[in-house]
N, C-alpha and C positions, 0 to 999 in steps of 0.2 A: 503495498499499499506505500510505503514510503516514494518509494518512484512515481508513480500516482501524482503525488500529490507534491511531489516535483516539478513533473512535468505542468501540472494544471500552473502552478506558479510562476513557473516559468513562462507560460502565457499571458497570464493577467501582470506581467513585468511590461508584456512586449504594447496591451493596453493600456498599461497607466503614462507608457512614453509617448503613447500616439495622445492619451488626453495632454500631457505635462502640451507637447508641441504647440497642440487647441489652448492651450489655457493662457499665451504668449505672457509668459513669467512670469504668470499666477497673477493677470490682470482680469482675466475672462473668472467670472464665479464659476458659471456651472461646470466648464473643462477643469477649474481649477478643485473643486468640490469629486468630478468624476477621478482626477489624478489619484488624490490623499486615500480614497476608499479601498480602488484597486490598490496602492499600493500595500493596506494597511491588509488587506484579505492576501493577495502574493507572499507579503511576507511571514501570515502567520501560519499558509501550507510550507512555506520554504522552510518556518520553525518546528511544523511537524514533520517535517521530513529528518530533517535535524538529527529528532530523535533515535534514527537504525541508523542513519547514511552520516558516512563519514563528512567531519566537515567542508574541509575543502572540497568533496568529491561534488558536493551540495552545491556547495558555492560556485563554483568554476559552470559545471550544467546551468544553475541559475540563472546564470551570468550569458552562457553563450547563450543560453533561448533565445533570453535578452536582446541581445546583441545582433542573435544573428536575423530572428523576427523583427523587430524595430526595421531595421535594412531593410527588411522585403518589405514591408507596409511603409518605410519612407519610397520607399522606390513606385507600388505601386499605388498606394493612395495619394502620394505629395510632390509625387511625381520630382523628384529628388533626380541625381544622374546613376546613369548604370554603365559602367566600363567593365571592362576585361580584367583591371585592378581591383575595384572594388570586390566584385563576383568572387574573385582568387583567392582575397583576403578573408572573405567571409568563405566559404571553403574553409582555407583552413581554420577557422576557428572550429568549421564543424567535426572535419577531423582529428582536429586535438580533445573535442568533447565525447565522440567515439574512444579512442587512445584511452581519456581518461575513465570511460567506464569502462571499458574491456581489461582493465592494469589491473594487478593483482593490488589486494586491497583495496578496490575501489567502490564496492560495492553492500561495504558495512564494516566493524566497526572494526 
């Protein structure tokens, strides 16, 4: 169940990053409220995952999901640039996440 919590926490990180961008530096009320709400849920789920998973593993996976997901959302929804170098960088993050997950000691205490 810890991995499910962690993946959902990472997805919520993507959502709060999107709303943070929409908040325009926390100057718009509802996107700001959404940012904080999704942050709380994301952190709560991450903390549940960390009850079972090693801190380093959980944190790296959580931030990786958020980073790559925010990149994709930026390109798809916000019209941010899609260049070969940016795609390569995102793929390297994904490769790092896979290696981290498969590494000995990466899935439990």
